[in-house]
C-alpha positions in Angstrom: 3.8 16.1 -19.3 2.2 13.4 -21.4 5.7 12.3 -22.6 6.7 11.7 -19.0 3.6 9.6 -18.4 4.3 7.6 -21.6 7.9 7.0 -20.6 6.8 5.7 -17.1 4.2 3.4 -18.5 6.6 2.0 -21.1 8.9 0.8 -18.2 6.1 -1.5 -17.0 6.1 -3.5 -20.3 8.6 -6.0 -18.7 6.2 -7.1 -16.1 3.7 -8.3 -18.7 4.2 -11.5 -20.7 1.8 -10.4 -23.5 1.4 -7.1 -25.4 -2.3 -7.1 -25.2 -2.2 -7.4 -21.4 0.2 -4.5 -21.2 -2.1 -2.4 -23.4 -5.0 -3.0 -21.0 -2.8 -1.9 -18.1 -2.0 1.4 -19.8 -5.7 2.1 -20.5 -6.7 1.3 -16.9 -4.0 3.4 -15.3 -4.8 6.4 -17.6 -8.5 5.9 -16.9 -7.9 6.0 -13.2 -6.0 9.2 -13.6 -8.5 11.2 -15.6 -12.0 9.7 -14.9 -14.5 12.2 -13.4 -16.4 9.7 -11.3 -15.4 6.5 -9.3 -18.3 4.3 -10.3 -16.2 1.3 -11.4 -14.7 0.2 -14.7 -17.5 1.9 -16.6 -16.0 5.3 -15.6 -12.9 4.4 -17.5 -14.9 3.6 -20.6 -16.6 7.0 -20.4 -13.4 9.0 -19.5 -11.4 7.7 -22.5 -14.3 7.5 -24.9 -13.8 3.8 -25.4 -16.1 1.4 -27.2 -18.7 -0.1 -24.8 -17.7 -3.5 -26.2 -14.4 -3.4 -24.4 -16.0 -3.5 -20.9 -16.0 -7.3 -20.6 -12.4 -7.6 -21.8 -11.3 -5.0 -19.3 -12.9 -7.0 -16.4 -11.1 -10.2 -17.6 -7.8 -8.3 -17.6 -7.7 -8.1 -13.8 -7.9 -11.9 -13.6 -5.3 -12.5 -16.2 -2.2 -14.5 -15.4 -0.2 -12.6 -18.0 1.4 -10.3 -15.6 3.5 -10.6 -12.4 2.5 -8.4 -9.5 5.8 -8.7 -7.7 7.7 -7.7 -10.8 5.2 -4.9 -11.4 5.9 -3.4 -8.0 9.7 -3.7 -8.3 9.6 -1.7 -11.6 7.4 0.9 -10.0 9.8 1.3 -7.1 12.6 2.1 -9.5 10.4 4.6 -11.3 9.6 6.4 -8.1 13.2 6.6 -7.0 14.3 7.8 -10.5 11.6 10.4 -11.2 10.7 11.9 -7.8 12.5 14.3 -5.4 13.4 11.6 -2.8 14.1 12.8 0.7 17.1 11.1 2.3 18.1 11.2 6.0 21.6 10.1 6.8 21.8 8.6 3.4 18.7 6.5 4.0 15.3 6.5 2.4 12.3 7.4 4.6 9.5 4.9 4.2 6.1 5.3 5.9 4.0 2.3 6.8 0.4 2.0 8.0 -2.9 0.1 7.7 -6.1 1.5 6.4 -9.6 -0.1 6.7 -11.9 -0.2 3.7 -15.6 -0.8 4.2 -16.9 -3.6 1.9 -20.3 -5.2 2.1 -19.8 -7.9 -0.6 -21.2 -11.1 0.8 -19.2 -13.2 -1.7 -16.0 -11.1 -1.7 -12.9 -12.9 -0.4 -11.2 -11.5 2.7 -14.2 -9.4 3.9 -14.5 -9.7 7.6 -16.3 -8.0 10.5 -14.0 -5.3 12.0 -14.2 -2.9 14.9 -13.9 0.8 14.4 -10.8 2.3 16.0 -10.7 5.8 14.6 -11.5 8.9 16.6 -14.3 10.0 14.4 -18.0 9.6 15.5 -19.3 9.5 11.9 -18.6 5.7 11.5 -20.3 2.7 13.0 -18.7 0.8 15.8 -18.6 -2.4 13.7 -18.5 -2.9 10.0 -17.4 -5.3 7.3 -14.4 -4.8 5.0 -10.8 -5.2 4.2 -7.7 -4.2 6.1 -4.9 -3.0 3.7 -1.3 -2.6 4.5 0.6 0.2 2.7 4.1 1.5 2.5 5.0 4.9 0.9 8.1 6.8 0.1 8.6 10.3 1.5 9.4 12.8 -1.2 9.3 16.6 -1.6 11.1 19.9 -1.7 11.2 23.0 0.5 7.8 24.0 -0.9 5.9 20.8 -0.1 6.4 17.3 1.3 4.3 14.4 0.1 4.5 10.6 0.0 4.2 8.3 -3.0 2.6 4.8 -2.5 5.0 2.0 -3.1 2.8 -1.1 -2.6 -0.3 -2.4 -0.9 -1.6 -5.7 0.3 -4.7 -7.1 2.0 -3.5 -8.0 5.5 -6.1 -10.3 6.7 -6.9 -14.0 6.0 -9.5 -15.0 3.4 -10.7 -17.7 5.8 -11.3 -20.2 2.9 -10.3 -23.9 3.2 -7.6 -24.9 0.7 -6.0 -21.5 0.2 -2.4 -21.0 1.2 -1.9 -17.6 2.8 0.7 -15.6 4.8 0.0 -16.4 8.4 2.4 -13.9 9.9 1.0 -11.0 12.1 0.0 -7.9 10.1 2.6 -5.9 11.9 5.4 -8.1 10.5 4.1 -7.9 7.0 4.5 -4.1 6.8 8.2 -4.6 7.7 8.6 -7.3 5.1 7.2 -4.9 2.5 9.8 -2.3 3.5 12.6 -4.9 3.5 11.7 -5.9 -0.1 11.7 -2.3 -1.3 15.1 -1.6 0.4 16.7 -4.7 -1.1 15.4 -3.8 -4.6 16.5 -0.1 -4.4 19.7 -1.2 -2.7 19.5 1.5 -0.1 18.9 1.4 3.7 15.6 2.6 5.0 14.0 4.4 8.0 10.6 2.8 8.5 8.3 5.2 10.4 5.3 3.7 12.0 2.6 4.5 14.6 2.3 2.9 18.1 0.3 -0.1 16.8 3.7 -1.4 15.4 5.6 -0.9 18.7 5.9 -4.6 19.3 8.9 -6.9 19.7 8.2 -8.9 16.4 8.6 -5.7 14.4 12.0 -4.9 15.9 13.2 -8.5 15.8 12.3 -8.9 12.1 14.2 -5.7 11.2 17.2 -6.8 13.4 17.2 -10.3 11.8 17.1 -9.0 8.2 20.0 -10.8 6.6 20.4 -8.5 3.6 23.0 -5.8 3.6 20.4 -3.1 3.3 19.1 -2.4 6.8 15.6 -1.3 7.8 15.7 0.9 10.9 12.4 1.2 12.9 11.1 4.5 14.3 7.8 4.2 16.1 5.7 5.7 18.8 5.9 4.0 22.2 2.8 2.8 24.0 1.9 4.6 27.2 2.3 1.5 29.4 5.8 0.6 28.2 8.8 0.5 30.5 12.6 0.4 29.8 15.7 -0.4 31.9 18.9 1.2 32.5 22.1 -0.8 31.9 22.9 -3.0 34.9 25.5 -1.8 37.4 28.3 -4.3 38.1 28.8 -4.9 41.8 31.9 -6.8 42.8 31.2 -10.2 44.4 27.6 -10.3 43.0 26.1 -12.0 40.0 25.7 -9.6 37.1 22.1 -8.7 36.4 20.7 -8.5 32.9 18.7 -5.3 33.5 19.2 -2.3 35.7 16.8 0.2 37.1 13.2 0.1 35.8 11.9 3.2 34.1 8.3 4.0 33.3 8.6 5.9 30.1 5.9 8.5 30.5 6.8 9.1 34.2 10.2 10.2 33.0 8.8 13.6 31.9 8.6 14.7 35.5 12.4 14.1 35.8 13.5 15.7 32.6 15.3 19.0 32.9 17.1 20.6 30.0 17.2 23.3 27.4 14.5 23.4 24.8 15.4 22.9 21.2 14.0 24.2 18.0 11.9 21.5 16.3 9.8 21.4 13.1 6.5 20.0 14.3 4.0 19.3 11.5 5.5 22.0 9.3 5.8 24.7 12.1 9.0 25.5 14.0 8.7 25.7 17.8 10.7 25.4 20.9 10.2 22.0 22.5 11.7 19.8 25.2 13.5 16.9 23.4 15.7 14.4 25.2 17.1 11.0 24.0 18.6 8.1 26.0 19.7 4.6 25.1 18.0 2.1 27.3 17.3 -1.7 27.4 13.9 -2.9 26.3 12.8 -6.2 27.6 10.6 -6.9 24.5 13.7 -7.6 22.4 16.4 -7.9 25.1 18.5 -5.2 23.3 19.1 -1.5 23.5 16.9 1.0 21.8 17.0 4.8 21.6 14.1 6.4 23.5 13.2 10.0 22.7 11.0 12.1 25.0 9.4 15.1 23.4 7.0 17.7 24.8 5.6 20.0 22.1 2.6 22.1 21.6 0.8 19.0 20.5 1.5 17.2 23.8 3.9 14.6 25.1 5.2 11.6 23.1 7.9 9.0 23.5 9.5 7.5 20.5 11.5 4.3 20.0 14.2 3.9 17.5 16.4 0.9 16.5 19.0 3.5 15.2 21.0 4.3 18.3 22.8 7.2 16.6 19.7 9.0 15.4 19.5 12.6 16.5 16.5 13.1 18.9 15.4 16.3 17.2 15.6 14.6 13.8 13.6 11.6 15.2 10.7 13.9 16.3 10.7 15.7 12.9 10.7 12.3 11.0 7.8 11.0 13.1 5.8 14.2 12.4 6.1 13.5 8.7 4.3 10.2 9.2 1.1 12.1 8.8 1.8 12.2 5.0 0.7 8.6 4.6 -2.7 9.7 6.1 -2.9 12.4 3.5 -2.0 9.9 0.9 -4.9 7.6 2.0 -7.3 10.6 1.7 -6.2 11.3 -1.9 -6.2 7.6 -2.7 -9.7 7.0 -1.4 -11.6 10.2 -2.1 -10.0 11.6 -5.3 -9.1 8.4 -7.1 -11.5 5.9 -5.7 -8.6 3.6 -5.2 -10.6 1.0 -3.3 -13.6 1.0 -5.5 -13.3 -2.6 -6.6 -16.3 -5.0 -6.8 -14.8 -8.4 -7.5 -16.5 -11.5 -6.0 -16.5 -15.2 -6.5 -19.5 -17.5 -6.9 -17.6 -20.3 -5.1 -17.8 -18.4 -1.8 -20.8 -19.0 0.4 -22.9 -15.9 1.0 -21.8 -14.4 4.3 -24.0 -13.1 7.0 -23.8 -9.3 7.5 -24.1 -9.8 11.3 -22.1 -13.0 12.1 -22.0 -14.1 15.7 -18.5 -15.5 15.3 -15.6 -15.4 12.8 -16.0 -18.9 11.5 -13.9 -20.4 8.7 -16.0 -20.7 5.6 -16.2 -24.1 4.0 -15.1 -24.4 0.4 -14.1 -27.3 -1.8 -10.4 -27.5 -2.6 -11.2 -27.6 -6.3 -12.7 -24.2 -6.1 -9.9 -22.6 -4.1 -8.0 -21.5 -7.3 -11.0 -19.4 -8.4 -11.1 -17.6 -5.0 -7.4 -17.0 -5.2 -7.7 -15.4 -8.6 -10.5 -13.1 -7.3 -8.4 -12.0 -4.4 -5.5 -11.4 -6.8 -7.7 -9.3 -9.0 -8.5 -7.1 -6.1 -4.8 -6.6 -5.3 -4.1 -5.9 -8.9 -6.8 -3.3 -9.1 -5.2 -1.5 -6.2 -1.7 -1.9 -7.6 -2.8 0.0 -10.8 -4.4 2.7 -8.6 -1.1 3.0 -6.7 0.7 3.7 -10.0 -1.9 6.2 -11.1 -1.7 8.0 -7.7 2.1 8.0 -7.8 2.3 9.4 -11.3 0.1 12.3 -10.2 2.4 13.1 -7.3 5.5 12.9 -9.5 4.0 15.2 -12.1 3.1 17.8 -9.4 6.8 18.3 -8.7 8.1 17.9 -12.3 5.6 20.2 -13.9 4.3 22.5 -11.2 3.9 25.7 -13.3 2.5 23.9 -16.3 -0.1 22.0 -14.2 -1.1 25.2 -12.4 -1.8 26.9 -15.7 -3.4 24.0 -17.7 -5.4 22.7 -14.7 -7.8 25.6 -15.0 -8.6 25.1 -11.3 -9.4 28.3 -9.5 -8.6 28.4 -5.8 -9.0 31.4 -3.5 -5.8 30.6 -1.6 -2.9 28.4 -2.5 -0.8 26.8 0.2 2.1 25.9 -2.0 3.6 26.5 -5.4 3.4 22.7 -5.9 -0.2 22.0 -7.0 -2.3 19.3 -5.5 -3.1 15.9 -7.1 -6.6 17.1 -7.9 -5.2 20.0 -10.0 -2.8 17.6 -11.7 -5.6 15.2 -12.5 -7.6 17.9 -14.2 -4.6 19.2 -16.2 -3.8 15.7 -17.4 -7.4 15.2 -18.5 -7.3 18.4 -20.7 -3.9 17.4 -22.1 -5.0 13.9 -22.9 -8.2 14.9 -24.6 -6.2 17.5 -26.7 -3.7 14.8 -27.6 -6.4 12.4 -28.7 -8.0 15.1 -30.9 -4.7 15.9 -32.5 -3.6 12.2 -32.8 -0.4 13.0 -31.0 2.3 10.4 -31.7 2.6 8.7 -28.3 2.4 5.0 -27.6 -0.3 5.4 -25.0 -2.4 7.5 -27.4 -2.2 4.8 -30.1 -3.3 2.2 -27.5 -6.4 4.2 -26.6 -7.3 4.8 -30.2 -7.3 1.1 -30.8 -10.0 0.6 -28.2 -12.3 3.4 -29.3 -15.3 2.9 -31.4 -14.8 3.3 -35.2 -15.6 6.8 -36.1 -16.1 8.0 -32.5 -15.7 11.6 -31.8 -14.6 13.4 -28.7 -16.7 16.3 -27.6 -14.2 19.1 -27.2 
């Protein structure tokens, strides 16, 4: 188990220009994987029994220019594809994309903005301040269990600071760009499964206009107000129309008649009405495959840019989109993946109750410092992504070993593949044992170098 972790971490050496910077990355990733609390960088010092003197150096590591984040992610994508049980559909990878909001109250933290609560839970305030993160993940699994492994994450909102160059594209497009980058690097076509927030023309147009030979096909939920058009009927002697009969998508359920089909809906097989038809969508002026499905969960209409996709398969693929929500739960609650506290003294202190989203004034000479702070935040999350992904990979590679060494009693188990929480506990026990025995692994040597002289681990 530890040998696999050591091998994965060694592959990342190419994304760091200095050996010392790489060593800090190894320590931080391992610390994220085994720490017992999520109270910041100090939790890594406690978890790995490091010298307290390394705390300041570890903070500086996140601001270091000795590593390339883009290269870091590319190597990680190759690791995920090589080491995990990837699920392919029609020879294509299945990538899930979504946004998640993270509450942050830092008054000098770049990118923090006032946001409106859109989730269905009543336990959250209507308005709060924080970051909006865009994530893509890869669908993996076996017959026993299906999961998703995070591929990359970005802050998808503007810093609103004068002098900083930022991506001004809509946040819906940026998710597609992330998927295109992953498809090009892995050299495989991709199904990108999204929710109804992404059912806009810019998403489909960006995927259509992708000039690379590795296509990204969109599968998303249609909005209830959407309409489509039948192909126009050519009438002799009259000018050819661009669109035919107008169809309100959700009104079509009253017209559908047909045999029900067996569909896997959120892990359970059931008989459901599923119907697919190719229609014109005015949003992009091209044909899309529309799928109507009426299951025990209700009625949905899906839109797909793959005109040859089987309607039943489309419904089953969309039902697997929930795996990215499960990933967010693990990332936030188990690992504390968004527990960063980076701020810049060059940013004016923000009001917690602003009347308007005004652009903050900042001297151009200070913009570089703010950019480094924002980069440090994204690097923190990038290392958490690798830590989370390694946990998922290990649950499939060492299922039995983790279940035994995790020493985690459960009254009932839902799968032979253990959870990330059990894997986290098993790795902790294995890592402590390896440190006590001075096991010959590169990552063990790196940790030993940062521990206090003569320090002992309480076994």
